N, CA, C and O of each residue as an XYZ file, in Angstrom:
796
protein
N      24.187    -28.963    -35.421
C      24.647    -29.655    -36.612
C      24.135    -28.940    -37.852
O      22.978    -28.519    -37.885
N      24.966    -28.799    -38.861
C      24.575    -28.164    -40.110
C      23.712    -29.125    -40.926
O      24.081    -30.279    -41.148
N      22.564    -28.630    -41.364
C      21.648    -29.493    -42.100
C      22.179    -29.777    -43.496
O      22.879    -28.953    -44.085
N      21.839    -30.950    -44.018
C      22.228    -31.311    -45.378
C      21.560    -30.365    -46.365
O      20.396    -29.997    -46.208
N      22.320    -29.979    -47.386
C      21.815    -29.055    -48.396
C      21.005    -29.841    -49.428
O      21.566    -30.671    -50.144
N      19.666    -29.588    -49.519
C      18.842    -30.360    -50.462
C      19.203    -30.099    -51.920
O      18.807    -30.861    -52.802
N      19.964    -29.014    -52.183
C      20.380    -28.738    -53.558
C      21.589    -29.572    -53.964
O      21.901    -29.669    -55.150
N      22.268    -30.171    -53.000
C      23.428    -31.009    -53.269
C      22.971    -32.289    -53.986
O      21.984    -32.907    -53.587
N      23.691    -32.681    -55.041
C      23.271    -33.827    -55.854
C      23.192    -35.109    -55.021
O      22.215    -35.852    -55.114
N      24.216    -35.366    -54.213
C      24.213    -36.575    -53.388
C      23.050    -36.559    -52.404
O      22.406    -37.584    -52.181
N      22.784    -35.401    -51.817
C      21.670    -35.305    -50.874
C      20.349    -35.601    -51.564
O      19.502    -36.300    -51.008
N      20.166    -35.072    -52.775
C      18.933    -35.357    -53.516
C      18.783    -36.842    -53.777
O      17.686    -37.387    -53.651
N      19.863    -37.497    -54.137
C      19.792    -38.939    -54.399
C      19.446    -39.706    -53.124
O      18.691    -40.677    -53.162
N      19.993    -39.272    -52.017
C      19.686    -39.925    -50.733
C      18.213    -39.727    -50.383
O      17.536    -40.671    -49.975
N      17.723    -38.507    -50.543
C      16.322    -38.227    -50.219
C      15.373    -39.015    -51.124
O      14.353    -39.525    -50.660
N      15.704    -39.114    -52.403
C      14.860    -39.876    -53.325
C      14.881    -41.372    -52.990
O      13.852    -42.046    -53.039
N      16.065    -41.874    -52.651
C      16.161    -43.281    -52.266
C      15.394    -43.538    -50.972
O      14.681    -44.534    -50.847
N      15.550    -42.626    -50.013
C      14.828    -42.769    -48.751
C      13.323    -42.751    -48.960
O      12.599    -43.561    -48.380
N      12.854    -41.828    -49.788
C      11.418    -41.750    -50.074
C      10.912    -43.055    -50.669
O       9.874    -43.567    -50.250
N      11.631    -43.596    -51.639
C      11.202    -44.833    -52.296
C      11.181    -46.008    -51.322
O      10.207    -46.758    -51.268
N      12.250    -46.165    -50.557
C      12.349    -47.307    -49.643
C      11.381    -47.187    -48.472
O      10.740    -48.167    -48.091
N      11.272    -45.994    -47.903
C      10.346    -45.803    -46.785
C       8.913    -46.043    -47.249
O       8.104    -46.607    -46.513
N       8.601    -45.613    -48.477
C       7.250    -45.805    -49.000
C       6.938    -47.278    -49.212
O       5.848    -47.748    -48.885
N       7.915    -48.006    -49.767
C       7.670    -49.415    -50.124
C       7.774    -50.364    -48.934
O       6.991    -51.307    -48.819
N       8.728    -50.117    -48.059
C       9.030    -51.090    -47.004
C       8.775    -50.580    -45.585
O       8.769    -51.361    -44.634
N       8.565    -49.277    -45.446
C       8.403    -48.709    -44.117
C       9.743    -48.279    -43.545
O      10.788    -48.814    -43.913
N       9.705    -47.327    -42.660
C      10.938    -46.810    -42.051
C      11.595    -47.878    -41.190
O      12.817    -48.029    -41.210
N      10.792    -48.619    -40.436
C      11.337    -49.595    -39.497
C      12.221    -50.632    -40.197
O      13.259    -51.029    -39.668
N      11.800    -51.067    -41.389
C      12.502    -52.149    -42.074
C      13.600    -51.654    -43.026
O      14.301    -52.467    -43.627
N      13.752    -50.368    -43.164
C      14.754    -49.818    -44.082
C      16.018    -49.439    -43.317
O      15.950    -48.732    -42.312
N      17.158    -49.904    -43.788
C      18.429    -49.568    -43.148
C      19.131    -48.461    -43.926
O      18.837    -48.225    -45.098
N      20.040    -47.802    -43.273
C      20.819    -46.761    -43.940
C      21.698    -47.374    -45.038
O      21.969    -46.721    -46.046
N      22.142    -48.616    -44.852
C      22.910    -49.293    -45.905
C      22.062    -49.477    -47.162
O      22.555    -49.313    -48.278
N      20.785    -49.818    -46.975
C      19.886    -49.978    -48.119
C      19.653    -48.647    -48.823
O      19.557    -48.593    -50.049
N      19.563    -47.582    -48.048
C      19.407    -46.251    -48.641
C      20.639    -45.910    -49.467
O      20.523    -45.409    -50.585
N      21.824    -46.184    -48.915
C      23.066    -45.903    -49.632
C      23.127    -46.693    -50.942
O      23.494    -46.150    -51.984
N      22.762    -47.984    -50.881
C      22.779    -48.815    -52.094
C      21.813    -48.272    -53.145
O      22.158    -48.176    -54.323
N      20.615    -47.923    -52.718
C      19.608    -47.423    -53.659
C      20.018    -46.083    -54.266
O      19.679    -45.780    -55.410
N      20.752    -45.283    -53.489
C      21.213    -43.983    -53.980
C      22.478    -44.091    -54.816
O      22.885    -43.122    -55.457
N      23.115    -45.284    -54.815
C      24.364    -45.467    -55.541
C      25.532    -44.758    -54.888
O      26.452    -44.295    -55.562
N      25.484    -44.675    -53.554
C      26.509    -43.960    -52.794
C      27.054    -44.851    -51.689
O      26.432    -45.847    -51.318
N      28.208    -44.491    -51.170
C      28.747    -45.198    -50.017
C      27.973    -44.838    -48.767
O      27.450    -43.730    -48.650
N      27.900    -45.765    -47.841
C      27.134    -45.511    -46.624
C      27.743    -44.369    -45.816
O      27.028    -43.660    -45.108
N      29.064    -44.185    -45.919
C      29.710    -43.071    -45.211
C      29.193    -41.731    -45.725
O      29.043    -40.784    -44.953
N      28.920    -41.650    -47.028
C      28.389    -40.417    -47.617
C      27.006    -40.121    -47.054
O      26.676    -38.970    -46.769
N      26.203    -41.164    -46.896
C      24.868    -40.985    -46.330
C      24.962    -40.495    -44.892
O      24.264    -39.561    -44.500
N      25.830    -41.130    -44.108
C      25.947    -40.756    -42.697
C      26.552    -39.364    -42.509
O      26.277    -38.703    -41.507
N      27.373    -38.912    -43.462
C      27.912    -37.561    -43.341
C      26.802    -36.524    -43.455
O      26.847    -35.479    -42.805
N      25.808    -36.819    -44.283
C      24.713    -35.873    -44.466
C      23.582    -36.091    -43.459
O      22.913    -35.144    -43.047
N      23.383    -37.335    -43.074
C      22.317    -37.665    -42.128
C      22.874    -38.645    -41.096
O      22.763    -39.858    -41.279
N      23.469    -38.141    -40.021
C      24.116    -39.013    -39.031
C      23.182    -40.027    -38.366
O      23.635    -41.067    -37.887
N      21.877    -39.726    -38.334
C      20.900    -40.660    -37.760
C      19.738    -40.834    -38.737
O      19.388    -39.917    -39.480
N      19.154    -42.021    -38.719
C      18.047    -42.284    -39.649
C      16.893    -41.328    -39.424
O      16.235    -40.928    -40.384
N      16.630    -40.953    -38.188
C      15.513    -40.059    -37.905
C      15.697    -38.718    -38.610
O      14.716    -38.077    -38.989
N      16.950    -38.290    -38.787
C      17.191    -37.033    -39.485
C      16.887    -37.170    -40.978
O      16.409    -36.225    -41.605
N      17.162    -38.330    -41.538
C      16.815    -38.579    -42.932
C      15.299    -38.631    -43.099
O      14.756    -38.053    -44.040
N      14.627    -39.313    -42.200
C      13.165    -39.401    -42.264
C      12.555    -38.003    -42.200
O      11.648    -37.672    -42.964
N      13.062    -37.197    -41.286
C      12.565    -35.828    -41.128
C      12.763    -35.039    -42.422
O      11.861    -34.329    -42.867
N      13.947    -35.166    -43.023
C      14.247    -34.434    -44.252
C      13.347    -34.880    -45.396
O      12.880    -34.052    -46.178
N      13.100    -36.195    -45.500
C      12.199    -36.710    -46.529
C      10.789    -36.153    -46.326
O      10.124    -35.750    -47.280
N      10.354    -36.139    -45.086
C       9.005    -35.664    -44.778
C       8.855    -34.176    -45.091
O       7.847    -33.765    -45.666
N       9.840    -33.372    -44.723
C       9.778    -31.938    -45.006
C       9.839    -31.672    -46.511
O       9.194    -30.750    -47.012
N      10.610    -32.477    -47.219
C      10.681    -32.329    -48.679
C       9.325    -32.652    -49.313
O       8.890    -31.957    -50.231
N       8.663    -33.691    -48.832
C       7.342    -34.029    -49.341
C       6.334    -32.909    -49.043
O       5.502    -32.575    -49.887
N       6.418    -32.337    -47.842
C       5.526    -31.230    -47.494
C       5.780    -30.029    -48.402
O       4.840    -29.357    -48.826
N       7.059    -29.759    -48.699
C       7.402    -28.651    -49.591
C       6.869    -28.908    -51.001
O       6.482    -27.971    -51.699
N       6.848    -30.175    -51.419
C       6.316    -30.518    -52.735
C       4.813    -30.237    -52.804
O       4.307    -29.770    -53.824
N       4.112    -30.524    -51.716
C       2.676    -30.228    -51.664
C       2.455    -28.724    -51.789
O       1.611    -28.280    -52.567
N       3.211    -27.941    -51.023
C       3.070    -26.486    -51.086
C       3.414    -25.980    -52.483
O       2.778    -25.052    -52.983
N       4.418    -26.586    -53.114
C       4.773    -26.196    -54.472
C       3.654    -26.447    -55.459
O       3.420    -25.639    -56.357
N       2.956    -27.570    -55.297
C       1.820    -27.875    -56.178
C       0.703    -26.856    -56.003
O       0.071    -26.442    -56.975
N       0.464    -26.454    -54.756
C      -0.557    -25.435    -54.489
C      -0.130    -24.093    -55.094
O      -0.956    -23.369    -55.650
N       1.149    -23.769    -54.983
C       1.672    -22.512    -55.524
C       1.443    -22.441    -57.034
O       1.025    -21.410    -57.560
N       1.720    -23.537    -57.714
C       1.501    -23.574    -59.170
C       0.018    -23.360    -59.485
O      -0.328    -22.626    -60.410
N      -0.851    -24.007    -58.707
C      -2.286    -23.879    -58.946
C      -2.774    -22.455    -58.710
O      -3.659    -21.977    -59.420
N      -2.213    -21.783    -57.732
C      -2.626    -20.415    -57.419
C      -2.213    -19.425    -58.502
O      -2.843    -18.379    -58.661
N      -1.174    -19.745    -59.235
C      -0.618    -18.781    -60.185
C      -1.402    -18.693    -61.495
O      -1.256    -17.721    -62.236
N      -2.229    -19.695    -61.786
C      -2.883    -19.733    -63.101
C      -4.206    -18.966    -63.186
O      -4.358    -18.142    -64.088
N      -5.170    -19.201    -62.285
C      -6.479    -18.554    -62.461
C      -6.401    -17.032    -62.283
O      -5.445    -16.501    -61.718
N      -7.438    -16.352    -62.782
C      -7.434    -14.894    -62.726
C      -8.114    -14.348    -61.474
O      -7.612    -13.402    -60.868
N      -9.240    -14.922    -61.078
C      -9.954    -14.375    -59.928
C      -9.477    -15.033    -58.638
O      -8.936    -16.139    -58.651
N      -9.684    -14.339    -57.535
C      -9.275    -14.871    -56.230
C     -10.061    -16.140    -55.909
O      -9.503    -17.097    -55.372
N     -11.344    -16.152    -56.233
C     -12.139    -17.360    -55.973
C     -11.582    -18.544    -56.752
O     -11.476    -19.648    -56.218
N     -11.225    -18.316    -58.018
C     -10.648    -19.394    -58.826
C      -9.304    -19.840    -58.265
O      -8.993    -21.031    -58.256
N      -8.511    -18.883    -57.798
C      -7.216    -19.231    -57.209
C      -7.405    -20.089    -55.954
O      -6.752    -21.120    -55.794
N      -8.301    -19.652    -55.073
C      -8.522    -20.370    -53.813
C      -9.045    -21.781    -54.053
O      -8.600    -22.733    -53.413
N      -9.990    -21.911    -54.977
C     -10.552    -23.241    -55.238
C      -9.534    -24.140    -55.940
O      -9.445    -25.333    -55.650
N      -8.765    -23.556    -56.869
C      -7.738    -24.352    -57.546
C      -6.650    -24.773    -56.570
O      -6.156    -25.899    -56.636
N      -6.276    -23.878    -55.668
C      -5.240    -24.200    -54.683
C      -5.669    -25.316    -53.746
O      -4.887    -26.221    -53.456
N      -6.911    -25.257    -53.271
C      -7.386    -26.288    -52.349
C      -7.523    -27.629    -53.056
O      -7.233    -28.672    -52.471
N      -7.966    -27.608    -54.317
C      -8.086    -28.847    -55.092
C      -6.703    -29.441    -55.352
O      -6.525    -30.657    -55.284
N      -5.725    -28.582    -55.650
C      -4.348    -29.065    -55.855
C      -3.807    -29.690    -54.581
O      -3.093    -30.692    -54.632
N      -4.142    -29.104    -53.440
C      -3.733    -29.685    -52.153
C      -4.323    -31.083    -51.983
O      -3.621    -32.006    -51.569
N      -5.592    -31.242    -52.295
C      -6.246    -32.547    -52.151
C      -5.556    -33.593    -53.018
O      -5.339    -34.722    -52.575
N      -5.209    -33.224    -54.253
C      -4.522    -34.157    -55.150
C      -3.117    -34.477    -54.639
O      -2.701    -35.636    -54.641
N      -2.394    -33.455    -54.206
C      -1.006    -33.645    -53.782
C      -0.920    -34.541    -52.552
O      -0.015    -35.368    -52.440
N      -1.856    -34.374    -51.639
C      -1.862    -35.222    -50.441
C      -2.178    -36.665    -50.813
O      -1.552    -37.594    -50.304
N      -3.148    -36.848    -51.697
C      -3.506    -38.202    -52.134
C      -2.318    -38.896    -52.787
O      -2.154    -40.108    -52.653
N      -1.495    -38.136    -53.489
C      -0.353    -38.697    -54.212
C       0.861    -38.948    -53.317
O       1.876    -39.458    -53.790
N       0.770    -38.597    -52.028
C       1.920    -38.747    -51.128
C       1.556    -39.547    -49.880
O       1.481    -38.998    -48.781
N       1.331    -40.852    -50.058
C       0.905    -41.666    -48.914
C       1.937    -41.733    -47.794
O       1.564    -41.869    -46.629
N       3.239    -41.640    -48.123
C       4.242    -41.687    -47.059
C       4.109    -40.480    -46.138
O       4.201    -40.618    -44.918
N       3.895    -39.308    -46.707
C       3.707    -38.098    -45.904
C       2.542    -38.279    -44.945
O       2.648    -37.978    -43.756
N       1.439    -38.769    -45.470
C       0.253    -38.984    -44.638
C       0.541    -40.020    -43.554
O       0.185    -39.831    -42.391
N       1.182    -41.104    -43.944
C       1.450    -42.196    -43.004
C       2.353    -41.752    -41.859
O       2.107    -42.079    -40.698
N       3.400    -41.004    -42.199
C       4.331    -40.571    -41.163
C       3.713    -39.541    -40.233
O       3.950    -39.566    -39.026
N       2.923    -38.640    -40.792
C       2.277    -37.646    -39.940
C       1.256    -38.283    -39.007
O       1.066    -37.833    -37.877
N       0.598    -39.340    -39.493
C      -0.382    -40.023    -38.637
C       0.286    -40.931    -37.618
O      -0.269    -41.185    -36.549
N       1.485    -41.424    -37.948
C       2.200    -42.280    -37.011
C       1.804    -43.732    -37.113
O       1.133    -44.259    -36.226
N       2.215    -44.394    -38.198
C       1.952    -45.819    -38.388
C       3.091    -46.606    -37.732
O       4.097    -46.894    -38.380
N       2.939    -46.951    -36.462
C       4.028    -47.584    -35.717
C       4.385    -48.968    -36.232
O       5.536    -49.391    -36.127
N       3.412    -49.674    -36.785
C       3.696    -51.026    -37.254
C       4.711    -51.009    -38.399
O       5.626    -51.833    -38.422
N       4.561    -50.090    -39.338
C       5.475    -50.026    -40.480
C       6.673    -49.118    -40.228
O       7.767    -49.362    -40.737
N       6.458    -48.081    -39.447
C       7.475    -47.037    -39.363
C       8.075    -46.842    -37.976
O       9.049    -46.106    -37.818
N       7.498    -47.500    -36.969
C       8.007    -47.269    -35.636
C       7.798    -45.820    -35.245
O       6.938    -45.138    -35.802
N       8.569    -45.358    -34.305
C       8.502    -43.951    -33.923
C       9.498    -43.198    -34.800
O      10.548    -42.746    -34.343
N       9.132    -43.080    -36.077
C      10.052    -42.530    -37.073
C      10.342    -41.055    -36.839
O      11.473    -40.605    -37.021
N       9.343    -40.316    -36.444
C       9.521    -38.895    -36.179
C       8.746    -38.544    -34.921
O       7.729    -39.160    -34.603
N       9.249    -37.541    -34.215
C       8.491    -37.011    -33.088
C       7.397    -36.126    -33.669
O       7.700    -35.065    -34.215
N       6.125    -36.534    -33.566
C       5.087    -35.870    -34.345
C       4.856    -34.409    -33.998
O       4.633    -33.599    -34.897
N       4.902    -34.047    -32.715
C       4.507    -32.700    -32.308
C       5.260    -31.592    -32.997
O       4.662    -30.767    -33.688
N       6.580    -31.560    -32.816
C       7.388    -30.467    -33.354
C       7.353    -30.439    -34.867
O       7.331    -29.364    -35.468
N       7.347    -31.594    -35.485
C       7.370    -31.651    -36.942
C       6.044    -31.177    -37.528
O       6.030    -30.440    -38.514
N       4.946    -31.587    -36.938
C       3.640    -31.123    -37.400
C       3.544    -29.610    -37.239
O       3.021    -28.923    -38.115
N       4.048    -29.091    -36.122
C       4.042    -27.646    -35.904
C       4.856    -26.928    -36.972
O       4.456    -25.868    -37.454
N       5.995    -27.502    -37.342
C       6.853    -26.890    -38.349
C       6.159    -26.861    -39.712
O       6.207    -25.854    -40.419
N       5.522    -27.962    -40.070
C       4.809    -28.019    -41.348
C       3.617    -27.062    -41.341
O       3.352    -26.384    -42.334
N       2.899    -27.010    -40.214
C       1.768    -26.105    -40.112
C       2.222    -24.656    -40.265
O       1.568    -23.867    -40.948
N       3.339    -24.305    -39.633
C       3.850    -22.932    -39.722
C       4.247    -22.589    -41.158
O       4.005    -21.476    -41.623
N       4.852    -23.543    -41.852
C       5.225    -23.305    -43.239
C       4.009    -23.082    -44.123
O       4.002    -22.183    -44.963
N       2.973    -23.909    -43.930
C       1.740    -23.753    -44.713
C       1.051    -22.439    -44.369
O       0.561    -21.745    -45.261
N       1.008    -22.092    -43.087
C       0.392    -20.830    -42.659
C       1.089    -19.642    -43.310
O       0.433    -18.743    -43.836
N       2.424    -19.639    -43.273
C       3.174    -18.515    -43.836
C       2.989    -18.421    -45.349
O       2.930    -17.324    -45.905
N       2.899    -19.564    -46.008
C       2.678    -19.574    -47.455
C       1.339    -18.921    -47.794
O       1.267    -18.057    -48.668
N       0.277    -19.338    -47.098
C      -1.053    -18.780    -47.360
C      -1.087    -17.296    -46.989
O      -1.654    -16.484    -47.719
N      -0.483    -16.947    -45.859
C      -0.461    -15.544    -45.429
C       0.268    -14.669    -46.448
O      -0.153    -13.544    -46.713
N       1.350    -15.177    -47.014
C       2.077    -14.413    -48.028
C       1.221    -14.189    -49.277
O       1.277    -13.123    -49.890
N       0.432    -15.195    -49.650
C      -0.480    -15.044    -50.784
C      -1.498    -13.938    -50.494
O      -1.781    -13.107    -51.357
N      -2.046    -13.933    -49.277
C      -3.018    -12.901    -48.908
C      -2.349    -11.528    -48.881
O      -2.933    -10.546    -49.340
N      -1.128    -11.453    -48.347
C      -0.434    -10.164    -48.304
C      -0.152     -9.630    -49.711
O      -0.152     -8.418    -49.929
N       0.088    -10.531    -50.658
C       0.281    -10.090    -52.044
C      -1.001     -9.458    -52.578
O      -0.946     -8.472    -53.313
N      -2.164    -10.024    -52.209
C      -3.437     -9.419    -52.598
C      -3.609     -8.060    -51.922
O      -4.090     -7.105    -52.532
N      -3.210     -7.989    -50.654
C      -3.350     -6.730    -49.920
C      -2.440     -5.652    -50.488
O      -2.779     -4.469    -50.443
N      -1.297     -6.044    -51.017
C      -0.402     -5.072    -51.650
C      -1.044     -4.451    -52.891
O      -0.653     -3.370    -53.329
N      -2.039     -5.152    -53.453
C      -2.791     -4.636    -54.594
C      -4.001     -3.813    -54.136
O      -4.786     -3.338    -54.956
N      -4.141     -3.649    -52.799
C      -5.258     -2.888    -52.255
C      -6.513     -3.692    -52.052
O      -7.603     -3.124    -51.978
N      -6.387     -5.025    -51.958
C      -7.548     -5.898    -51.839
C      -7.531     -6.611    -50.490
O      -6.467     -6.897    -49.941
N      -8.720     -6.893    -49.962
C      -8.879     -7.662    -48.712
C      -8.058     -7.066    -47.569
O      -7.401     -7.786    -46.817
N      -8.109     -5.742    -47.453
C      -7.283     -5.056    -46.460
C      -7.782     -5.288    -45.036
O      -7.031     -5.101    -44.080
N      -9.050     -5.696    -44.887
C      -9.607     -5.837    -43.552
C      -9.326     -7.163    -42.878
O      -9.801     -7.389    -41.765
N      -8.570     -8.049    -43.511
C      -8.357     -9.383    -42.959
C      -6.943     -9.508    -42.402
O      -6.001     -8.929    -42.943
N      -6.800    -10.263    -41.323
C      -5.478    -10.556    -40.757
C      -4.915    -11.761    -41.516
O      -5.390    -12.885    -41.351
N      -3.907    -11.518    -42.342
C      -3.361    -12.566    -43.209
C      -2.844    -13.752    -42.408
O      -3.030    -14.897    -42.821
N      -2.201    -13.504    -41.272
C      -1.633    -14.596    -40.479
C      -2.714    -15.471    -39.861
O      -2.570    -16.692    -39.803
N      -3.794    -14.851    -39.402
C      -4.884    -15.623    -38.789
C      -5.585    -16.486    -39.830
O      -5.821    -17.672    -39.599
N      -5.921    -15.892    -40.980
C      -6.579    -16.669    -42.034
C      -5.646    -17.775    -42.526
O      -6.086    -18.898    -42.774
N      -4.353    -17.456    -42.668
C      -3.387    -18.474    -43.073
C      -3.334    -19.622    -42.092
O      -3.241    -20.783    -42.490
N      -3.393    -19.298    -40.788
C      -3.336    -20.367    -39.787
C      -4.611    -21.203    -39.787
O      -4.546    -22.424    -39.648
N      -5.749    -20.572    -39.939
C      -7.003    -21.330    -39.997
C      -6.951    -22.334    -41.144
O      -7.289    -23.504    -40.967
N      -6.527    -21.875    -42.317
C      -6.509    -22.761    -43.476
C      -5.428    -23.830    -43.350
O      -5.627    -24.966    -43.781
N      -4.279    -23.474    -42.760
C      -3.211    -24.454    -42.579
C      -3.631    -25.530    -41.585
O      -3.338    -26.710    -41.781
N      -4.317    -25.124    -40.517
C      -4.784    -26.108    -39.535
C      -5.850    -27.018    -40.144
O      -5.889    -28.215    -39.857
N      -6.702    -26.455    -40.974
C      -7.689    -27.277    -41.679
C      -6.978    -28.294    -42.562
O      -7.334    -29.472    -42.571
N      -5.970    -27.835    -43.305
C      -5.245    -28.734    -44.202
C      -4.609    -29.880    -43.429
O      -4.702    -31.034    -43.846
N      -3.968    -29.576    -42.313
C      -3.329    -30.633    -41.519
C      -4.353    -31.585    -40.926
O      -4.114    -32.790    -40.848
N      -5.491    -31.049    -40.507
C      -6.516    -31.938    -39.941
C      -7.034    -32.901    -40.992
O      -7.394    -34.035    -40.676
N      -7.075    -32.456    -42.246
C      -7.527    -33.338    -43.320
C      -6.513    -34.436    -43.613
O      -6.874    -35.519    -44.075
N      -5.243    -34.150    -43.342
C      -4.209    -35.182    -43.475
C      -4.321    -36.181    -42.328
O      -4.275    -37.393    -42.543
N      -4.468    -35.669    -41.116
C      -4.433    -36.524    -39.926
C      -5.740    -37.294    -39.726
O      -5.727    -38.415    -39.218
N      -6.863    -36.702    -40.121
C      -8.174    -37.348    -39.929
C      -9.033    -37.054    -41.152
O      -9.899    -36.181    -41.099
N      -8.808    -37.773    -42.261
C      -9.424    -37.412    -43.540
C     -10.907    -37.732    -43.667
O     -11.593    -37.126    -44.490
N     -11.412    -38.661    -42.880
C     -12.809    -39.062    -43.046
C     -13.722    -38.013    -42.425
O     -13.604    -37.697    -41.241
N     -14.624    -37.481    -43.226
C     -15.535    -36.462    -42.720
C     -16.402    -35.926    -43.832
O     -16.572    -36.570    -44.868
N     -16.951    -34.743    -43.616
C     -17.907    -34.159    -44.559
C     -17.246    -33.307    -45.641
O     -17.900    -32.942    -46.618
N     -15.955    -32.982    -45.481
C     -15.281    -32.136    -46.465
C     -14.831    -33.015    -47.629
O     -14.071    -33.962    -47.430
N     -15.298    -32.706    -48.855
C     -14.969    -33.566    -50.005
C     -13.521    -33.388    -50.444
O     -13.059    -32.265    -50.646
N     -12.806    -34.507    -50.591
C     -11.402    -34.463    -50.986
C     -11.121    -35.293    -52.231
O     -10.011    -35.245    -52.760
N     -12.107    -36.057    -52.714
C     -11.855    -36.969    -53.829
C     -12.756    -36.703    -55.027
O     -12.819    -37.511    -55.953
N     -13.444    -35.584    -55.011
C     -14.318    -35.188    -56.116
C     -13.989    -33.728    -56.415
O     -14.318    -32.841    -55.628
N     -13.335    -33.480    -57.559
C     -12.833    -32.135    -57.838
C     -13.928    -31.074    -57.796
O     -13.731    -29.998    -57.231
N     -15.072    -31.373    -58.388
C     -16.148    -30.381    -58.423
C     -16.624    -30.057    -57.009
O     -16.853    -28.895    -56.675
N     -16.771    -31.094    -56.180
C     -17.222    -30.884    -54.806
C     -16.153    -30.185    -53.980
O     -16.469    -29.358    -53.125
N     -14.881    -30.515    -54.232
C     -13.785    -29.876    -53.508
C     -13.738    -28.383    -53.823
O     -13.564    -27.554    -52.929
N     -13.896    -28.052    -55.104
C     -13.907    -26.643    -55.506
C     -15.108    -25.905    -54.917
O     -14.987    -24.762    -54.477
N     -16.254    -26.560    -54.913
C     -17.460    -25.932    -54.356
C     -17.283    -25.668    -52.862
O     -17.691    -24.621    -52.360
N     -16.676    -26.617    -52.156
C     -16.418    -26.415    -50.727
C     -15.516    -25.208    -50.509
O     -15.804    -24.361    -49.663
N     -14.422    -25.124    -51.270
C     -13.478    -24.017    -51.109
C     -14.151    -22.676    -51.396
O     -13.928    -21.695    -50.687
N     -14.977    -22.645    -52.446
C     -15.662    -21.400    -52.794
C     -16.640    -20.974    -51.697
O     -16.768    -19.788    -51.392
N     -17.325    -21.954    -51.110
C     -18.364    -21.645    -50.118
C     -17.796    -21.312    -48.743
O     -18.370    -20.495    -48.022
N     -16.666    -21.938    -48.366
C     -16.221    -21.823    -46.980
C     -14.823    -21.221    -46.794
O     -14.541    -20.669    -45.731
N     -13.950    -21.313    -47.787
C     -12.603    -20.770    -47.628
C     -12.486    -19.343    -48.162
O     -11.872    -18.487    -47.525
N     -13.073    -19.091    -49.323
C     -13.008    -17.735    -49.883
C     -13.632    -16.706    -48.937
O     -13.066    -15.624    -48.782
N     -14.788    -16.996    -48.290
C     -15.377    -15.984    -47.370
C     -14.470    -15.611    -46.202
O     -14.675    -14.562    -45.592
N     -13.477    -16.429    -45.871
C     -12.552    -16.067    -44.799
C     -11.755    -14.816    -45.139
O     -11.230    -14.149    -44.248
N     -11.664    -14.497    -46.425
C     -10.947    -13.297    -46.835
C     -11.756    -12.029    -46.567
O     -11.206    -10.929    -46.621
N     -13.058    -12.164    -46.278
C     -13.877    -11.009    -46.025
C     -14.224    -10.260    -47.307
O     -14.175    -10.821    -48.401
N     -14.565     -9.020    -47.161
C     -14.921     -8.186    -48.309
C     -13.666     -7.721    -49.033
O     -12.643     -7.436    -48.410
N     -13.758     -7.649    -50.355
C     -12.585     -7.236    -51.118
C     -12.258     -5.776    -50.902
O     -11.089     -5.397    -50.968
N     -13.256     -4.944    -50.647
C     -12.997     -3.505    -50.480
C     -13.374     -3.064    -49.083
O     -13.230     -1.888    -48.747
């Protein structure tokens, strides 16, 4: 089946309506008719783009994950030093995750509100791969400048992506996520050294 184009205006309205309703009422209690009403579209239009509710849920979840990566991308682009970029990126991730409770809820699997909304395994793997590739591409851009040549970009990207997902799935622990200064200090002490020596 051809996936709905997120650039399509109707698709965007459906995704925004789905995000709002799933967040407020849960996936289990939200019907496709309610999504259509909230989007200001006919239910047939919704079903043409998302024939099953699970496909809409998946699309909403992937869009939210892409928004988190986008926030990190913006944070990485501003600072000048690699340490500042890494700490700003990790802090932006902490904020973006906090601001997206539906993403966290669906990835953790809240059956009472959402039922079996998504099959967690494949979707988590897909999000992890996207985050890994994003981080690896950032490292490869540094390597193109002749920096951090001794590190395997894909391995470091996967380590950091797996850490990020674990913080979503099991947030309680010793890694600070709600104090910007502590979050930045953690990233500087433990994430930047994964890049190894610059020369």
